[in-house]
N, C-alpha and C positions, 0 to 999 in steps of 0.2 A: 503492499501500502501506500501512495505518495505520502508525504508528511508536508504539508505545507501551512508552516506556521502564521499565524495571523501576525502581521506588524505589530508592532508595538510602538510605544513613545521613543523607543530606546534604539529604534532601526535610523534614527534621523543621527543620530551621533557616528554612525560607521561608514567607515572611508565609501567614498562614493557615493552618498545616497544622496538623494535631489527630493526635495520640498518646492512646490511652485515654483521650480525653475523652471532653464531651457537646458533639453537634452539634445546635445547632437549624435548623430547615424551616419555613418559613412554607406555612400552607395560608389561602389567600386566597381564599374563594368565599362567594357569597350564600347564608347562612344566614337571613338573611331577606329578601324582595321578591321578585319574580315566578320562581324556581325554586326556592323554600325546600324543596319535597317532592322535588326533583332530589338536590340538593346532599347533602346526610347520606352517604349511599352513594358519591360521588365525596368525600368525606373521607375514606369508610373504606378505597377504595382505596387513596389514598396512605399513610394510616397503614400499612394491611397491608405496605404496599412496606418502609417504615422500620422495621415491629417485625421483618418480615423479613430485616433487612440487621443492627440492631440483636443480635439473637439468632444472628447467626452469628460475633458478633466479627472479624472478618475486614475492618471498616473501617480504613483507615487504624491499623493494628496496634491493633486492639478499640476505637475509639472508638462509643459510644452514638448513637444519633438520635432525640432529641427532636421531633415533633409540637406548632404554635403556630397556633393556629387563627386567622383574623381575617375580620372578614365585610365583603366586598365590597358588598354588598346589591342587587349584581347591575349597579343603574342610577344609585346617587347615586355620582358621580364623587369630591364631596368626601369622601364618607365612605368610599369605598375610598382613596383618599388618607391621611385620617388613620389608616387601618387599617393600612395598607402602612407609612406612618413608624413608627408604634410596633412593626411587626415588627422594624423595623430597627435603629431606635433605641435603643428598652428594651429588646426580646428579643434583639436581638444575632442574626438570623436568617442563616444563610449563602447562604440561595437561597429562591425563593416558588414553591411549586405554584401557577399562575395567574397570573393572574385567571381567570374563567369568562368575564361576558358582556363581549364587544369592548370596548363603550365606556368601559368602568371600566379595563379593561385597558390599553388607549392610554395613557388619562391617570397609571397608576400608572408605567406603562413609562417616559413621558415626565419624571414629576414625581418622581418618590421612586424608580427603580430604576435609570436611570442617572445621576444627581446622585451617588449614593450606590455605583453601579457592583455591583449587586445582578441575580443573575443570576436569572431568572425561565422556565418551562416551563408554559405555559397547555396544560390538558386540553379546553378548549370554546371559547376564542374564536375565533371561526371567520370575522371579516369579512376581506373581501382589502384591504382597506386598511391593515391589518398586517402584509404580505406588504410593502410596500415603507418601511414605518417604519423610522425611524434608532432603531437600537436600540444602538449601538455592539459590537453583537456578542454582547450578553444576553440575547435574547430568542429561545424555540422554542412550539412548541407539535405535539404529540399529535393533534391535529384537523386534518383539511383544510379548507384555507378555502373559504368560500361560494361562489367562483366554480367549484370542483369541484362541489360540492354541487349548483347551479343546473343544472348539464350534466345529472345523475342525476334529480330532478327532471322536468326537461322527457323526459329518455328515457324514464321510468317513467309521466308521464299519456300521453305521446303514444302507447305502447303498448299502454294499456288504451283508445285509441278516442277520448279525448275531443279535441275540436279548438277549443274557446273554454271560455277559466277565468278567473276574475274573481281578483283577489289584494287581501289585506288584510296591511300589516305595521307589526308596531309600529316606531315612531315613531322610532329612534335606529341605529346603525352596522350592527348586527346585523340587524334585519328590512329596511334598505333593501338591504346587500347580498346580503340573500339572494336580495330582491323582484326588482331588478336584473337577477340573476345568472340566475333563472328567466327572466324575460322575454326576456331577450337570446337565450336557448338557445332556450325555446320558440317563439318567433318563427323561429330558422335552421331550424326544422324544419316550419315554414310553418302553425302554430297561432298563436293571436288570444288577447292580452290584454283583456278586455272594458273592466278597468279598473284600475287597480292604485292603492290607496289607503291610507294611513298610518291608523290607529287608535296613542289616547294609552291607556298603562297608566294603571288606577287609575277610571275610569269607572263610576259603578252603570248604567248605559242604554247600547247600544252600537246602538238603533234606526236612527238614522239613518245609520248609515256600513253599516247591513247594509240599508238601504233605498235608498241611492244603488249600493250593489254591486248589488245585485239588477233595482236597473231597467236594469242595462249588461248585464244577463244573463252567460251560462255556463251550462256544464254542471257547473262543478264551484269549489270555492270553496278554493283556497288562502289557507291559515292560517299565516303565518311571523312568530306572534307568542309569547308562553308561556303555558306548561303553566299557571300559578296566576295568572295576571291577564288581561292585555288580548286575548289568543288565545282563551281559554276566553269570556272574554265575548262576542265575538265571532262563537264557534259558538252559544251560547245564545241567542243573538239571533237568529240564524239559524233555529236550529229554531223557537223562540215562533212564528216569522212566517212560517215558510213558506219562506224564502227560499229557500234552501238544504238541499240532502238531504246531500250528499257533500262532505267537507271530505278536504284534501290534508293529511299532517300531517309537517314538515320538523324537524329535530333538539329547537327550543327546544319543542313542543310533544308529546313525548315522556312519556309518564308517567301512572301507575296513577290519580295524583289527576284524569284530564280523562274517563278511563272513570267514573271515581265520580260525578263532578261531572255528566256529561253522559248516560250512561245508555245505552240500548237506540238512541237515534237516532245512534249514534257506530258503529254496527253498518256495514260495508260502506265506511267512512274508510281511507284508506289513506296512508302515507308512506316517510319514511327516516329514518335516524338513522345515525353511522356503527359501522362493526361489521366483523366477519370473521366466518367461520367456520376457520380457523385451528385448528390443534392447538395453541395458545398462546392462543386466545379458552378453549377448552374446559377446559382445565389452569387458569385464571383464573377461572374460573364455580364449579370445586370446591373452588378457595382461598377465596373468596368465601363459598361453603356452608358451609365450614367452620369460618370465621369468623364465622359469626351475620350475614350480611346479604346481599341482593343483586348481585351481580355483574351484573347485566343489565340494569341502568338505566343510564340515557343518562349517558355520557363516567365511567365508574366503569373501565371497563379504562383509559381514556386518561388518568386518575389515576393510577392505580397506574403504569404507565410513564414518566409527568412525573416521578414522584419518584424510580424507577428510578434512571434517567437521568441524575439530578442526581447524586446517591451513586456511579455509578459512572464518574461524569465526576471526580468529587472524588479516587476512587482511582486512577485516570489519570494524575491531575495531579499527584497525591500532596500536596495541598492544597482548603483549603477555601473559597479566597479565587476569587468568583465569575471574576473575571479568568483567575483561572489554570483552573478547570474548565470554563468553558464554550467554550472551545477546545479539550474534548474530544469534547463531543455529538456533533458531525456523524460523527467518525470510530467512535465505539461504534454509534452507531444505524444501520449500513448496514456491507454486505459489501466486504472477506473478514473471514472470522473466524468463531470457533465459534459456532454459533447460540445463545442463550440464549431461556429461557420461562421465564415467571412459577413463582417454586418453586425459581428456580435461582439466584439473585441471589447466594448466597454462595462456588458455584461460577467463578459470573462474578468476584467479585472477588479468587479466588484468580489465574484464568488472567491479570489484570489486572497484578496483582503479579510475576508469572511473566516479564512482558512478551509475552504474545500476546495477539494478535489477539482481538475475540470481534465479533459479529453481533447486534446488541441488536433479537432480533424482538418479545419481547414478548407481552403481551394482544391488541395491535392490529395485528401484522405489521408493527409499526412500519418506515417509509422514511421517511428524512428528505430532501426536495429543497430546492432554491432557496436563501431565507435562512432556512431550519432550521422547515420545517415538513411533515407528513404528508402523502403523495403520496394516499392515502385509499382507504378501503374503505369500503363502506356498505351496512346492511340493508333490504333493501324489505321494509315487513309492509302487513299488512292487518287493521283491526278486525272480529273474528268473533265472537261470540255473548258479547262483553262482556272479549274481552282481544286484546292484541297478537298474531298469529301471524305469523312470517317466512315468506314468500315465497322469496327467495332472495338472494343478496351478488354486489354490483355491484364 
């Protein structure tokens, strides 16, 4: 059973406690880089949760929450660390929603978060390597590991009758993690990966990479890349040369910008992205629509949940000190307790203050397992008539 103790007057004396003050939370995402078309609605999701909590007036006796954005670039570790250092040392944030891409997230965790004792909840860093990273109990993620996604990809592709697949992946922790986990799962099902080869982002011409994959053969090209960078380039080069006509698109390739860039040749391709058909997901989409943005974008619901968990954990700890609130995250994100959905953060803050258990289900049916990562729910989709259409949830 979770033991959420009622905050007392003495709590105000604890280091990091806030009372009717401003709390700053960092949002460290790739506002520039290979996911720049995806990131705005991720940030919108996190900021929606912060606005909801601030307007409730119930966090730590009326504290308000101010978001501070930092650019991770998704791919430049030095730039991401510099942004994170600014958030911590200059802006004095009490926690970070982020990072987004796995490589920069790992770098920030080791070189900024741990040395400064700052908690992080990532909505989208999915590398399996992060599961075993030393984190001093400061790191969590509301997105599932690619170890799980690889199994889902193999299931989807095998169920569609594909026996042989070629794989291209962006040359970093994310891309290799997806490619390796998919290959292992697909081959366990009797499938064959004809060639698994890395591609570099930022190139103008991917014809050589596509030619090698085409020579190896395969009924489908699995593209474990980025929607605004090399992944898109690999698809365009494949279409131009006729090398492949059907593509598998995991989470980093989900975005309207890809459909706009490739057009009709993308019809018939399919893939997966973290998602659920839960009541919480529907409520989040309604809240996002009312706030003027698309809540169905990749990792937007996960971003709302990441921010919400940080703030609820602060209430449970009676403190904005990461070393205190990080100890409460796992309790809040799992049963038992009263279920909390998007739009109910004020209610949750009241329950926590009363010493009652909550089970934060949120927008993505949150359940944190193992080292503090999502157990994982995925939405399978197909591109039909120039749009993403949901097939089922897994």
